[in-house]
C-alpha positions as CSV (number, residue, x, y, z in Angstrom):
1,M,126.1,91.0,69.5
2,S,129.2,91.7,71.6
3,S,132.6,92.0,69.8
4,V,134.2,90.0,72.6
5,L,132.6,86.9,74.2
6,F,133.6,85.6,77.7
7,N,133.2,82.0,78.8
8,E,134.3,79.9,81.7
9,H,134.8,76.2,80.8
10,P,134.7,73.8,83.8
11,T,137.6,71.4,84.4
12,H,137.2,68.0,86.0
13,D,138.6,69.1,89.3
14,G,136.1,72.0,89.8
15,H,138.2,74.8,88.3
16,F,137.7,76.8,85.2
17,I,139.6,77.7,82.0
18,A,138.5,81.2,81.1
19,E,138.0,82.1,77.4
20,I,138.1,85.4,75.7
21,K,136.8,85.0,72.1
22,L,137.2,87.9,69.7
23,N,133.9,88.1,67.9
24,A,134.2,90.6,65.0
25,E,134.6,88.3,62.1
26,R,133.6,90.8,59.5
27,S,136.5,93.1,60.5
28,L,138.8,90.0,60.8
29,N,138.6,90.5,64.6
30,A,140.6,93.7,64.5
31,L,141.0,95.1,68.0
32,T,138.9,98.1,68.8
33,L,139.1,100.4,71.8
34,E,135.8,98.9,73.1
35,M,137.2,95.3,72.8
36,C,140.3,96.3,74.8
37,E,138.2,98.0,77.4
38,A,136.0,95.0,77.8
39,M,138.9,92.5,78.2
40,L,140.8,94.5,80.9
41,P,138.4,94.3,83.8
42,R,137.6,90.6,83.1
43,L,141.3,89.7,83.0
44,H,141.8,91.6,86.3
45,A,139.0,89.7,87.9
46,W,140.2,86.3,86.6
47,A,143.8,87.0,87.8
48,T,142.6,86.8,91.4
49,D,139.9,84.2,91.0
50,E,141.3,81.0,92.5
51,R,138.8,78.9,90.4
52,V,140.3,80.1,87.2
53,V,143.5,78.1,86.2
54,A,144.2,79.5,82.7
55,V,142.9,81.9,80.1
56,L,142.4,81.0,76.5
57,L,142.5,83.8,73.8
58,D,140.8,82.8,70.5
59,S,138.5,84.1,67.9
60,E,135.4,83.5,65.9
61,G,135.9,82.4,62.3
62,E,138.7,80.6,60.5
63,K,140.2,83.5,58.5
64,A,141.8,85.6,61.3
65,F,142.6,85.5,64.9
66,C,143.1,89.3,64.9
67,A,144.1,91.3,61.9
68,G,145.4,94.3,63.7
69,G,143.9,97.4,65.3
70,D,141.2,99.9,64.6
71,V,142.8,101.6,61.6
72,V,139.4,103.1,60.5
73,N,139.1,105.2,63.7
74,L,142.8,105.9,63.7
75,Y,142.7,107.2,60.1
76,K,139.6,109.4,60.9
77,A,141.4,110.9,63.9
78,I,144.6,111.6,61.9
79,T,142.7,113.2,59.0
80,G,140.5,115.4,61.3
81,D,137.3,113.5,60.7
82,G,137.3,111.8,64.1
83,D,138.1,112.3,67.7
84,P,141.6,113.7,67.9
85,S,142.2,112.0,71.3
86,F,141.3,108.6,69.9
87,P,144.9,107.5,69.0
88,E,146.3,108.2,72.4
89,R,143.4,106.5,74.1
90,F,143.5,103.5,71.8
91,F,147.2,102.8,72.1
92,E,147.3,103.5,75.8
93,T,144.5,101.0,76.4
94,E,145.9,98.4,73.9
95,Y,149.4,98.6,75.4
96,R,147.9,98.3,79.0
97,L,146.2,95.1,77.8
98,D,149.4,93.7,76.3
99,F,151.3,94.6,79.4
100,L,148.7,92.8,81.6
101,L,149.0,89.7,79.4
102,H,152.8,89.8,79.5
103,T,152.7,89.9,83.3
104,Y,149.6,87.7,83.9
105,P,150.0,85.4,87.0
106,K,148.3,82.5,85.2
107,P,148.9,80.7,81.9
108,V,147.5,82.6,78.9
109,I,147.0,80.3,75.8
110,C,146.6,82.2,72.5
111,W,145.2,80.3,69.5
112,G,146.7,82.3,66.7
113,N,144.8,80.7,63.8
114,G,144.7,82.5,60.4
115,I,145.8,86.1,60.0
116,V,147.7,87.5,63.1
117,M,148.8,91.1,62.5
118,G,149.5,94.1,64.5
119,G,147.3,94.1,67.5
120,G,146.9,90.4,67.1
121,M,150.7,90.0,67.3
122,G,150.5,92.0,70.5
123,L,148.1,89.5,72.0
124,L,149.9,86.5,70.7
125,S,153.4,87.7,71.8
126,A,152.0,88.7,75.3
127,S,150.7,85.2,75.9
128,S,152.7,82.7,77.8
129,H,151.6,79.8,75.5
130,R,151.3,80.6,71.8
131,V,149.7,78.2,69.3
132,V,150.0,78.7,65.5
133,T,148.5,76.4,62.9
134,E,149.1,75.6,59.3
135,T,146.9,78.6,58.3
136,S,148.6,81.1,60.6
137,R,150.0,84.2,58.9
138,L,152.1,86.5,61.3
139,A,152.9,90.1,60.3
140,M,153.5,93.5,61.6
141,P,152.5,95.6,58.5
142,E,152.3,98.9,60.4
143,V,156.1,99.3,60.0
144,T,155.3,100.3,56.4
145,I,153.4,103.3,57.5
146,G,156.0,104.4,60.1
147,L,154.3,103.0,63.2
148,Y,156.8,101.4,65.5
149,P,155.5,98.0,66.6
150,D,156.3,97.8,70.3
151,V,153.6,95.3,71.3
152,G,156.1,92.5,71.5
153,G,156.2,91.1,68.0
154,Q,160.0,90.9,68.2
155,L,159.7,88.4,71.0
156,V,158.0,86.1,68.6
157,F,159.8,86.8,65.4
158,E,163.4,86.5,66.5
159,P,163.0,83.0,68.0
160,L,161.2,81.9,64.7
161,N,164.3,83.1,62.8
162,Q,166.5,81.1,65.1
163,W,164.4,78.0,64.7
164,H,164.5,78.3,60.9
165,R,168.3,78.5,61.0
166,A,168.5,75.5,63.3
167,L,166.1,73.4,61.4
168,F,167.3,74.2,57.8
169,G,170.9,75.2,58.5
170,D,170.2,78.5,56.7
171,D,172.3,81.4,58.1
172,R,170.8,84.0,55.7
173,Q,168.5,86.7,57.0
174,P,164.8,86.2,56.1
175,D,164.9,88.9,53.4
176,Q,167.8,87.0,51.6
177,R,166.1,83.7,51.4
178,T,164.6,82.6,48.1
């Protein structure tokens, strides 16, 4: 079965809401190079399709929207057990996908249910409409291994920090809260 599913849901006025569903539940829907490569041409086609009015990003399963990127193949490439060109190809493709979503001409709604880490944060932060639920857990754990997260997580985290201060009157930084 495909690790990314594509659907078009009809609206009452004859248009469609396009859906991209991450379908790799066993790996917590972690982004692979193949998943990114599958999404790009479909998004390009939908961008110019007048019948498509919005794109919904979601995932199979309740545990995770997307728990990061393909760390298995990245690790293999770094340790010499895999394709040494993989990291560059993976990140170039993932960041092209993130950029396309950031600049997409139609609304992109991301349903960030469950674990949303790394590459999932890239998809969520690139979306024009971000939905989190009571089970959402947002994180950028790659900073602990020295990988600079430039997929847009800061666009999401800083406003959350501001909302916390506004709602709770708490001027302390997140790491100082008890």
